[in-house]
DOROPA-258633 format. One line per field, with one value per residue (C-alpha): residue in one letter; z, y, x; residue number from 1. Coordinates in nm, 2 decimals, decimal comma. Layout:
// residues N
r = c(A/...)
up = c(Z/...)
north = c(Y/...)
east = c(X/...)
k = c(NUM/...)
This chain:
// residues 312
r = c(X/X/X/X/X/X/X/X/X/X/X/X/X/X/X/X/X/X/X/X/X/X/X/X/X/X/X/X/X/X/X/X/X/X/X/X/X/X/X/X/X/X/X/X/X/X/X/X/X/X/X/X/X/X/X/X/X/X/X/X/X/X/X/X/X/X/X/X/X/X/X/X/X/X/X/X/X/X/X/X/X/X/X/X/X/X/X/X/X/X/X/X/X/X/X/X/X/X/X/X/X/X/X/X/X/X/X/X/X/X/X/X/X/X/X/X/X/X/X/X/X/X/X/X/X/X/X/X/X/X/X/X/X/X/X/X/X/X/X/X/X/X/X/X/X/X/X/X/X/X/X/X/X/X/X/X/X/X/X/X/X/X/X/X/X/X/X/X/X/X/X/X/X/X/X/X/X/X/X/X/X/X/X/X/X/X/X/X/X/X/X/X/X/X/X/X/X/X/X/X/X/X/X/X/X/X/X/X/X/X/X/X/X/X/X/X/X/X/X/X/X/X/X/X/X/X/X/X/X/X/X/X/X/X/X/X/X/X/X/X/X/X/X/X/X/X/X/X/X/X/X/X/X/X/X/X/X/X/X/X/X/X/X/X/X/X/X/X/X/X/X/X/X/X/X/X/X/X/X/X/X/X/X/X/X/X/X/X/X/X/X/X/X/X/X/X/X/X/X/X/X/X/X/X/X/X/X/X/X/X/X/X)
up = c(-0,21/-0,26/-0,31/-0,26/-0,28/-0,58/-0,86/-1,15/-1,22/-1,33/-0,98/-0,80/-0,68/-0,50/-0,13/-0,07/-0,31/-0,44/-0,77/-0,87/-0,97/-1,03/-0,74/-0,81/-0,60/-0,40/-0,62/-0,92/-0,77/-0,45/-0,26/-0,02/-0,12/0,08/0,39/0,59/0,60/0,86/0,93/1,09/1,46/1,75/2,13/2,35/2,44/2,79/2,76/2,44/2,57/2,88/2,66/2,54/2,67/2,94/2,73/2,44/2,66/2,86/2,54/2,41/2,04/1,79/1,53/1,21/0,90/0,59/0,30/0,01/-0,11/-0,36/-0,32/-0,44/-0,45/-0,25/-0,01/0,08/-0,09/-0,03/-0,01/-0,24/-0,03/-0,13/0,23/0,43/0,42/0,35/0,23/0,34/0,53/0,70/0,81/0,96/1,14/1,30/1,41/1,58/1,75/1,87/2,01/2,20/2,33/2,13/1,88/1,54/1,39/1,02/0,87/0,50/0,36/0,08/0,09/0,15/0,42/0,60/0,70/0,79/1,02/1,18/1,23/1,40/1,61/1,43/1,37/1,62/1,34/0,97/0,81/0,44/0,27/0,41/0,32/0,58/0,44/0,60/0,52/0,69/0,99/1,07/1,15/1,23/1,41/1,23/1,34/1,04/0,94/0,57/0,29/0,03/-0,30/-0,66/-0,93/-1,30/-1,41/-1,74/-1,91/-1,76/-1,91/-2,05/-1,97/-1,94/-1,59/-1,47/-1,22/-1,32/-1,56/-1,86/-1,86/-1,99/-2,30/-2,61/-2,41/-2,40/-2,05/-1,90/-1,60/-1,41/-1,52/-1,25/-1,04/-0,89/-1,12/-1,42/-1,28/-1,24/-1,60/-1,73/-1,54/-1,66/-2,02/-1,99/-1,86/-2,12/-2,42/-2,28/-2,27/-2,63/-2,55/-2,69/-2,47/-2,35/-2,49/-2,20/-2,23/-2,02/-1,97/-1,78/-1,67/-1,52/-1,75/-2,05/-1,91/-1,87/-2,21/-2,36/-2,16/-2,26/-2,63/-2,64/-2,71/-2,41/-2,25/-1,89/-1,63/-1,36/-1,05/-0,68/-0,56/-0,37/-0,67/-0,90/-0,66/-0,62/-1,00/-1,04/-0,79/-0,92/-1,29/-1,32/-1,65/-1,53/-1,32/-1,13/-1,32/-1,10/-0,77/-0,63/-0,33/-0,38/-0,23/-0,49/-0,50/-0,18/0,07/0,15/0,15/0,45/0,52/0,87/1,10/1,12/1,41/1,50/1,63/1,99/2,06/2,27/2,06/1,85/2,11/2,17/1,79/1,76/2,05/1,91/1,56/1,72/1,90/1,60/1,41/1,69/1,71/1,34/1,27/1,08/0,84/0,78/0,68/0,43/0,29/0,26/0,01/-0,15/-0,02/0,21/0,03/0,18/0,54/0,80/1,08/1,34/1,36/1,38/1,51/1,27/1,07/0,78/0,52/0,16/0,15/0,11/-0,25/-0,27)
north = c(-0,99/-1,02/-0,67/-0,32/0,05/0,05/0,30/0,10/0,01/-0,32/-0,42/-0,47/-0,84/-1,08/-1,02/-0,64/-0,36/-0,07/0,11/0,45/0,74/1,06/1,30/1,66/1,97/2,08/2,39/2,19/1,88/1,99/1,73/1,86/1,70/1,95/1,87/2,07/1,81/1,95/1,59/1,47/1,42/1,23/1,23/0,97/0,67/0,56/0,22/0,15/0,29/0,07/-0,23/-0,15/-0,34/-0,12/-0,09/0,08/0,29/0,42/0,48/0,71/0,63/0,40/0,29/0,22/0,03/0,19/-0,04/0,18/0,23/0,51/0,57/0,48/0,75/0,78/0,50/0,61/0,85/1,15/1,51/1,78/1,83/1,47/1,37/1,38/1,06/1,12/0,93/0,72/0,46/0,73/0,92/0,59/0,53/0,88/0,83/0,50/0,65/0,95/0,72/0,53/0,85/0,78/0,98/0,81/0,75/0,66/0,46/0,41/0,09/-0,16/-0,41/-0,69/-0,53/-0,43/-0,79/-0,84/-0,54/-0,68/-1,01/-0,86/-0,61/-0,31/-0,19/-0,22/-0,23/-0,22/0,02/-0,05/-0,17/-0,52/-0,78/-1,04/-1,38/-1,73/-1,77/-1,44/-1,53/-1,81/-1,53/-1,21/-1,07/-0,84/-0,57/-0,47/-0,12/-0,11/-0,31/-0,45/-0,36/-0,34/-0,13/-0,06/0,29/0,43/0,77/0,97/0,98/0,64/0,39/0,07/-0,08/-0,39/-0,59/-0,95/-1,12/-1,11/-0,73/-0,74/-0,94/-0,78/-0,48/-0,38/-0,35/-0,25/-0,44/-0,50/-0,81/-1,08/-0,92/-1,05/-0,83/-1,00/-1,35/-1,23/-1,10/-1,43/-1,64/-1,43/-1,46/-1,83/-1,84/-1,60/-1,80/-2,12/-1,93/-1,82/-1,45/-1,27/-1,25/-0,92/-0,80/-0,75/-0,47/-0,41/-0,08/-0,02/0,33/0,48/0,78/0,54/0,37/0,69/0,82/0,50/0,54/0,91/0,83/0,54/0,27/0,09/0,09/0,07/0,02/-0,25/-0,17/-0,11/0,09/0,36/0,44/0,44/0,66/0,90/0,94/0,98/1,26/1,44/1,40/1,49/1,29/0,94/0,75/0,42/0,17/-0,14/-0,24/-0,59/-0,75/-0,80/-1,15/-1,28/-1,34/-1,55/-1,33/-0,96/-0,89/-0,68/-0,45/-0,46/-0,32/-0,59/-0,70/-0,99/-1,28/-1,28/-0,97/-0,84/-0,54/-0,64/-0,58/-0,23/-0,16/-0,30/-0,08/0,23/0,16/0,11/0,43/0,64/0,47/0,57/0,94/1,00/1,08/0,76/0,85/1,19/1,03/0,80/1,09/1,29/1,03/0,95/0,59/0,62/0,32/0,10/0,18/-0,09/-0,06/-0,22/-0,35/-0,73/-0,93/-1,21/-1,26/-1,51/-1,42/-1,49/-1,88/-2,06/-2,18/-2,37)
east = c(0,28/0,65/0,77/0,65/0,74/0,98/1,02/0,89/0,53/0,67/0,79/0,47/0,44/0,23/0,27/0,32/0,22/0,40/0,44/0,57/0,36/0,54/0,55/0,44/0,46/0,16/0,11/0,00/-0,16/-0,32/-0,10/0,16/0,49/0,71/0,92/0,67/0,40/0,16/0,07/-0,26/-0,18/-0,34/-0,30/-0,14/-0,36/-0,25/-0,42/-0,22/0,10/0,07/0,10/0,44/0,74/0,91/1,23/1,06/0,83/1,14/1,34/1,06/1,12/0,96/1,21/1,02/1,15/1,02/1,11/1,04/1,39/1,40/1,02/0,68/0,41/0,20/0,29/0,64/0,87/1,09/0,96/1,07/1,39/1,49/1,55/1,23/1,03/0,66/0,36/0,06/0,27/0,48/0,17/0,02/0,36/0,34/-0,01/0,07/0,38/0,17/-0,09/0,18/0,34/0,66/0,87/0,89/1,22/1,16/1,46/1,42/1,57/1,51/1,23/1,46/1,66/1,34/1,28/1,64/1,61/1,29/1,46/1,76/1,54/1,70/1,35/1,06/0,81/0,77/0,51/0,56/0,24/0,32/0,05/-0,05/0,05/0,04/0,41/0,50/0,29/0,55/0,80/0,61/0,31/0,07/-0,17/-0,39/-0,47/-0,57/-0,72/-0,48/-0,66/-0,56/-0,74/-0,81/-0,74/-0,87/-0,92/-1,19/-1,54/-1,58/-1,85/-1,64/-1,63/-1,44/-1,65/-1,53/-1,29/-1,53/-1,51/-1,15/-1,23/-1,08/-0,92/-0,56/-0,43/-0,09/0,04/0,37/0,55/0,56/0,29/-0,02/-0,22/-0,05/-0,15/-0,51/-0,52/-0,37/-0,62/-0,90/-0,78/-0,78/-1,13/-1,26/-1,10/-1,26/-1,60/-1,55/-1,46/-1,16/-0,84/-0,72/-0,39/-0,14/0,12/0,43/0,61/0,94/0,84/0,52/0,55/0,54/0,23/0,04/0,15/0,01/-0,31/-0,35/-0,28/-0,53/-0,27/-0,40/-0,74/-0,64/-0,36/-0,41/-0,20/-0,20/-0,51/-0,31/-0,09/-0,39/-0,59/-0,30/-0,26/-0,64/-0,63/-0,32/-0,37/-0,74/-0,75/-0,82/-1,06/-1,08/-1,30/-1,28/-1,12/-1,04/-0,87/-0,50/-0,55/-0,79/-1,16/-1,19/-1,00/-0,98/-0,61/-0,49/-0,20/-0,05/0,21/0,47/0,68/0,91/0,70/0,64/0,83/0,55/0,47/0,17/-0,10/0,03/0,01/-0,34/-0,45/-0,29/-0,44/-0,79/-0,74/-0,66/-0,95/-1,19/-1,06/-1,10/-0,73/-0,69/-0,97/-0,81/-0,48/-0,65/-0,85/-0,53/-0,39/-0,72/-0,75/-1,04/-1,19/-0,91/-1,02/-1,08/-1,32/-1,09/-0,73/-0,69/-0,40/-0,27/-0,60/-0,61/-0,36/-0,26/-0,23/0,10/0,10/0,43)
k = c(1/2/3/4/5/6/7/8/9/10/11/12/13/14/15/16/17/18/19/20/21/22/23/24/25/26/27/28/29/30/31/32/33/34/35/36/37/38/39/40/41/42/43/44/45/46/47/48/49/50/51/52/53/54/55/56/57/58/59/60/61/62/63/64/65/66/67/68/69/70/71/72/73/74/75/76/77/78/79/80/81/82/83/84/85/86/87/88/89/90/91/92/93/94/95/96/97/98/99/100/101/102/103/104/105/106/107/108/109/110/111/112/113/114/115/116/117/118/119/120/121/122/123/124/125/126/127/128/129/130/131/132/133/134/135/136/137/138/139/140/141/142/143/144/145/146/147/148/149/150/151/152/153/154/155/156/157/158/159/160/161/162/163/164/165/166/167/168/169/170/171/172/173/174/175/176/177/178/179/180/181/182/183/184/185/186/187/188/189/190/191/192/193/194/195/196/197/198/199/200/201/202/203/204/205/206/207/208/209/210/211/212/213/214/215/216/217/218/219/220/221/222/223/224/225/226/227/228/229/230/231/232/233/234/235/236/237/238/239/240/241/242/243/244/245/246/247/248/249/250/251/252/253/254/255/256/257/258/259/260/261/262/263/264/265/266/267/268/269/270/271/272/273/274/275/276/277/278/279/280/281/282/283/284/285/286/287/288/289/290/291/292/293/294/295/296/297/298/299/300/301/302/303/304/305/306/307/308/309/310/311/312)
């Protein structure tokens, strides 16, 4: 996917997911958004740490590029103090740094500048909901840690479920303009019309609050967005549910999110080993559960697996 971690629901695109859901305090949602995160921790894994280049191991820090800009809940955003980076991606970065015996330094930047920073070695790694793509593999190495999924969200209590394109026929669905989800809806509409089924009506909103107001009032039947943002809103609102989930890479490939480093910089094996260590010790599962995305767990970290194909 092309973008991630930006404020508007309308800005999720093909090769990296991110969309905004409104942050709430822990007192009314059950989610800790304070600066005092009480994060899940792990212990140093000597075998993983031994794979680090000597310069980084001696430096003792892991400089993490976090390309979420102003923030996208729950992937990466600022705590209630408006300065402490928190979120799912930040927690994963802390776990990996801990397994490597390093102190994480989270540097928040824009999506575009994240890759500039990786290219110039300003950042050791990007943890920013970055999808593995074949085009990116030409410049970067990847150690996977999570599925890249997208989901339908609807009002709680209904019987409608989306398991294939025919299930959206005649429905009204909100989606971000220019996103992978929009392309999927358009493709499904074309197939449904050819099969004699009614097309879905696609709606666009500039703000997440407008999307959810439309959903609660019944002006739309569902919102189609990134699974982590949907899962977070389901958990914190108590008024909606996930009614269908799909790979962000399409029907023929499971999309994967990965720790991203400059190609051949000698870091990717250390990150893979650290990720497999936290998967094995259970701390990884606790982080995913904390942000309600346990359904995006992977069993093992892979280096440079097949990614989203080059289409042009």
